[in-house]
N, C-alpha and C positions, 0 to 999 in steps of 0.2 A: 503494499499499500503505497504510495507518496507519501512524502512526507508533509507535505499542507492537507491530504485527507486523516492520517496520523490524527494531524493535533484536532482539526476540528473533531473526532469521534470521541479523545477524547475531555474534551471540555464539552459535548454533548452530557458527554456520559458525569462528570462534575457539576451539572448543572440535575439532572437525574437524579446526580445521588442525596442533592441538598434539597429533600422534598419538599414543599407549600402548597399543601391543601390551601384555597383562600377563608377557610372561618378561622384556619390559625396562625395570628397574627404573628406571634414567636418564629413561627417556623416563615411566613411568607416577608418578614424581618432579615431571618437566616437570609434566604434566596436572595434577596435582594444585595444582601453583601456580596453572594459569593458573583451573581449577576454585574454587579456595577466594578468587581475586579476584573472582569474577562472584559467590560465595554470601557474599560480603561485603557485598558492595553491596546486592544487593538485601535481605539478610536485618540489613546495619544489625550485625553480629558476625564476626568472623572466628571460624574452627574449629581445632575444636584434631587437632593432626595427630600421627598415632596412625602410626610405621614397624614393623614386625614383619615380621622376615626380609628387610628392606629394601622391602616393601609396602608404599607408602604408601596410605594413608586416611584420611577428615576424615574429622571429627564435631561439627556445633551440638546444641546442648542447653541449650535453653530451660527457668529452674527453672516448675514448675504444673504442677495437675491439672485431668485428668487426662492420663498419657503417652502421646502417636499416636505411631508410628515412622516416617517418610516415607524408603524402605531406596530407590537404585540402589549405578550403577556407571558408575568415570568410565573401566575397560579397557577395549581393545576386544583382536576375534583379528587384526587385519590390523598386518601388518611395518611396521618406517618403512622408510618409499622409496614406500609403495603409493603417496601423493599425486598422486608422479611419473607413475602411469598414470591413475588416479583425484583427478582434483586436489576440492576442498569446490567446490562451486558453486550457486548459486538462481540459479532464477527464475521467473516470472512464478505458477506455483502450485507448485513443490517446492524443498526442498534435498536435497541431495546429497553426497554424499563418504562414505569408507572412516567407521563409528562413526553415523555421520547418525542411524539408527533404533536401534541397539542401542548407546547408546543418551545418546550426548550429548545429545536432542535431550528427552528423560524430565526431562535434569536441570535445560533451562533451564524446562521444564514447571513445575517443584517450586518456584523461583526466585522465578518471577513471581507461580507460588497464593500464594506462601508472603508476598510483600513485600504485599498485597495485604489482610492481616490484618488488623486493628486490633491486635492485640501480638501473641504465636509464645509466651508462658506453656501449658508442659508439650509442646510441641514441638521434637523429634530428630528431627535429618536425619542419617542416615550415608550416606554416598558411599565406598564400597571398591573397591579396586584389583585383583580377583585371582578374580573373578567369573567369567571366562571361565571359567581351568583349574579352579572348583570351589570355590572358596573358604577353599583352605588357611588362613590366617592369618584370616581374618577373620572365620570360622563363629562364635565365641568373640564376639567382638566382637557383630553379631547377632542369638546366642540371647540372649544377659544384654541386651540391650536392650527385645527383645520381650519377655521374660519381666515387663521393669518395662512392658510398656506395654497398654492397655485395644485396641489395634488398629494393621495394619503395612498401610503403602500402599504397592504397590510398583509404578516407575515404568521398571516394562519396556517395552518397548513396545505397544502391542493388535494385536489379533488380529485376522483380515481384516474389513475395515469398520468399524475400529471396535470390537470387538470387545472386551468388560474379560476377563481370562481367570480365570477361577474352578475351574479344577482343574488341575492338574500330574501328572502320574506322577512317579513317584518313581524316583530315579538307582540303578543300582550300579555296579562297578569294578571290575574285577579284571583280576591280569596273571598269568598260567598258564606256565609255567615246566619247561621238558622237560628230564634230562639223562641223556642216551645213555652211548656207550662212542666213543671216533673211532680206528679203522685205514683203511689205508689202500686206494683203493673198490678199486683195478686188483686186487692181491696176496693179499688179505685182506680182503675186506671181511665175510667168516662170523663176522669174530674181532670187528666191532665192535655197533654197537645205534643205531641210525638213529635221531636223533630226530627227525628232518624225518617219518620215516614212525608214530614217535607222537602225534605233534606233529599229525597228520593224522587220526590216531584223534580225541585229544580238540577238538579244533576240531569233530569230526560233533558227540560227545556232547551239548558245550555249548548246540550250534545247537538239538536236539534241545529243550531247555529249556525254551520259547520259548512262547508260547500265545498263537493271537491268539482266541480267543474272547475270553481274558479281557485281552487289552488289551495283551497282556507282550511285548515282544521282547527278546533276546536274539542279541547280537547279534558275531560275533566278528567285531575289528579292524586292529590292526597286527598283521604278525607278522615272526618273524626266524628264522635258520635254518641254520647251516653256517659254516665256514669260507676252502675251500679247492675246486679243482672237484671232486678229485680225490679228497676227504672224506669218511669215513661220518663222517655231521654228532656231532659228542658235548651238541648244548647246543640246543635251539629254544627261546621265547615266542610266547607271545602275548596279546594285552589282549582284550579280553570289555564290551563296554558293554551294562548292561542297564535295561528302563523299566516300569515299572510303576505304574498307575492304583493299588493296594492296596498294605500295611504286610504284609500274608501273602502276597501273590502275591514283593515281594518274597521275605519269611523263606524262601519254598518254592526258589525259587531259589538262598538262601543256602545251604541242603539243595543242592541240587543239586551244586553244585559244590563242597562240602566232597564229596564224596560217589565224585569222580573218581577213576578208576584206572589201573590202569598197565594195554599190550597188550599189550605184547611183554616178553616176560624181559628182567629186567635193566634195565629203564628205571625209571622215577623220577618223578614229579609232584607239584609246587608250586604251591600257588598262594595268593594275595594278597592281599589285599583285601575286600569289602564293600559296606556300603550305602555312597553321598555324601552322597544324598537322602532325606529320605522322602518320601510324597505331598505335594503342598496339594490335601487333598477335599473335593472342590463343599461336604461343612458346615460347612467349612471360611471361608469367602466367601458363605454364602449371603445373612449378615443384610449383611452390610457389601452386597452385589450390589444386594438390595432396596433399601437403602438410595441408593450409588448409583442408583438408577432414578426414587426418588422428587427425590430432588436435581436430577437432568437436566428429570425432570417441570416442578419449581418454574422452572425457570433456562430452559423455551424449550431447553431443547437437545428435538437428533434421538434417539428411544428405544434406551435401549442392549442390546444383546445382550450374551449371557455364550459365550466359548468354552472348551473343555481341552483341553491341546495337550499334545505328548511331551517338547517340550523343559521345561527342569528353571529353576530359576533362588532369586534369595535366598531365597525366599516360603517355596520350602518347608521354610526354618528355621525359619522364625520360624509357621509354620501348624504344626511339628513340634513346640513347644515350645510350644503347644494356649492360643498367639496370633490370635485373629481375622485375615484373613490377603485383602486384595482387591489382584489381580494386571492386573500390564494397561494401568497408567491414564496412560502415558506417550505419546508420541505415532506419529501413524496415515499408516501411511506399508506399506513394504513392500522386501522385500530385503535381510533380515536377515546380515549374512556376504555376501550376495554382490555382484557387481559393477555391481549398479544401487539399492543400496540408499539409501532416501533416506524426506524426508517432506514432506507434506500441510500445506502452509502456511495452508491455508485451514483447517486444525481444530488449528489450536496453537492461537489463544483461546479455542475452546469448551474445552478439554483444562484451560486453564491455572480459567477457573471454574466445572469442576463437581471438579477438584480442591480447592482453596479455600471448595467448598460442601460437600462431602463432608465437611470440614477441620469446619469451623464444628456441622454437624448433630451428626459427635463426640463435639463437644462437651458441646453439649445435653445431650447420650443417651448416655451412653460405653453400647460391648455389654458384654455379660457373656461374660471368657473361658473358653475348649473342656474337657476335659482334656486336659493331653499329650501325645505319642503316644511311643513308645519302640521306635524301628525299631533292627532292627543291629546291634551295635556292628561297624568295621572290625577286621578280625584277621587275620594272617597264619595263614595254614593249612597244612603238610608231610602231603602222601596219601606214605607210602608204598609201598614196591615191594610184589607180592604175597608 
């Protein structure tokens, strides 16, 4: 294995071995230290360390114009201790381990690509520590940097076969609370208002908001109900995950969530939530994708494919404020969030070359910004009983 590849593999393994589950603030802080050390070595400067509500983000900002945002995250979905069962490891073809594909290898690719540029004028590198649960503390940072940039390049993992991610569904999230009235399930059940039964009505109503033909999924997920086995439950709740290709579909589902009404006399329903990420529409990435294809051809790299995916990323935020955005520029591999998570070693060097070449192309001829989107705001809604 050539020395540059050996170095990249070693750096990926180092980051993977520094576990960083999003909700473990101390672990994320340790991971930020490891990322900062690698980045400093490659970029020749230490990052700004930004801690918001205990969550650690890193930012390198090099003066100059045009501004180009290189975006990634270092948190993962894997709890501390996962390495005991799924150790970080490498063979002749792959690097594997929790968080390797999503997306610690992407950070190594970014640092190596930027390290090959003659200078870093105009580059901002933002590495956040809370992407997996929805970027609640980093969203403002991401959007502010995106507004100041002519392009956002997202180092999330590539699609199948190395495809760049040219469109992503938007995400909305809701919590539905059902309030009833407790009573003894054996002595006087008729005196109660059964929150579990009301929850069943609401789950079915919510599921019907999906639209397969429009590509909109509305999925009731986690549920909770009741206190003891012999009590008519007074409280119940469930979570809802919404994925949509367009802002119009997000708004339609949002209106449907506001329209929920109790079916059982005496029950109450409260809905909290809204849009988490607006869609990354194909027109947000079209010019950057075309340029990436041109760069790949010039560098004698294989032709690039584009894919539309249901999962969201911080690229949804950058596109949402009108910044041209191209996603999936990170590692080629598979198994995100799964036991077989891995990165293909042979694809590391081509991705480094592609990113470096694309940045140079964007510096030479900056793209035009698009109009910013205005996603439905997240807000609590209380639906009264009839």
